[in-house]
C-alpha positions in Angstrom: 21.0 4.3 48.1 18.8 1.4 45.7 17.3 3.5 43.1 15.1 0.6 41.4 13.8 0.2 38.0 10.4 -0.1 37.0 10.0 -2.3 33.8 6.9 -1.7 31.3 5.5 -3.9 30.0 6.7 -3.2 25.8 3.9 -3.2 23.5 3.8 -5.1 20.3 2.6 -4.3 17.3 -0.5 -5.4 15.2 -1.6 -5.2 11.6 -4.2 -3.4 10.8 -5.9 -0.9 7.9 -7.2 1.8 7.0 -9.9 1.0 3.9 -11.2 4.6 2.2 -14.2 4.1 0.7 -15.8 6.3 -2.0 -19.5 5.9 -3.1 -20.8 4.3 -6.3 -23.7 7.6 -6.2 -20.6 10.2 -5.9 -20.3 12.1 -9.5 -16.5 11.0 -9.0 -16.7 7.1 -8.4 -14.0 5.6 -9.0 -12.0 8.3 -10.0 -8.4 8.9 -9.5 -6.7 10.0 -6.3 -5.2 13.2 -5.1 -2.4 12.1 -2.7 0.1 14.3 -1.7 3.1 14.2 1.7 1.8 17.6 3.2 -2.2 15.5 3.9 -4.1 16.0 0.8 -6.4 12.7 0.8 -9.5 12.8 -1.7 -11.0 10.5 -4.4 -13.4 13.6 -4.8 -10.5 15.5 -7.1 -12.5 17.1 -10.9 -8.9 17.9 -12.0 -8.5 14.7 -13.8 -11.7 15.3 -15.5 -11.6 18.7 -16.3 -13.2 20.5 -13.5 -16.1 21.4 -11.4 -18.1 24.4 -11.7 -20.6 25.5 -8.7 -23.0 28.5 -9.7 -24.6 30.1 -6.6 -27.1 28.2 -5.0 -25.9 24.8 -6.1 -24.7 22.2 -4.0 -22.0 19.3 -4.1 -22.7 15.3 -1.7 -19.9 13.7 -2.2 -19.8 10.4 0.0 -16.9 8.4 1.5 -16.7 6.5 4.7 -12.3 5.5 6.2 -12.3 2.0 7.7 -10.1 1.3 10.2 -9.5 -2.5 11.2 -7.3 -4.7 12.5 -5.7 -7.5 10.2 -5.1 -7.4 6.3 -7.6 -6.9 3.9 -9.0 -10.1 4.1 -9.6 -10.6 8.4 -10.5 -7.5 8.4 -13.9 -8.0 5.9 -12.9 -5.3 4.0 -15.7 -6.2 1.0 -18.2 -6.4 3.0 -17.6 -3.7 5.3 -18.2 -1.6 2.0 -21.4 -3.4 0.3 -22.5 -2.7 3.6 -22.2 1.2 3.6 -23.1 1.0 -0.7 -26.4 -0.9 0.4 -27.1 -0.6 3.9 -30.0 -2.8 5.9 -33.6 -1.1 5.7 -34.6 -1.1 9.0 -38.0 -0.6 9.5 -39.5 0.5 13.0 -43.3 -1.4 14.1 -45.1 0.5 16.5 -48.0 -2.0 18.5 
């Protein structure tokens, strides 16, 4: 009896990163981050600024974006993607 062994090509790693973008218009912009091993991960943390109370009918909008990129912060163009996020390109539809 002959037993063949199939060789699977091994995967090589790539350098990659995750950038968390917080919009400057957020009330909590440039606040401290809250991160726990249990999975809690947010910049929208009012704990460090005395809390936040919402009355019935009030709303709170928090703008954030996750950018997953290949390479480091420079080759992944994190700065450029953040600028595009906070200053999106204006698009005008012209009908003829």
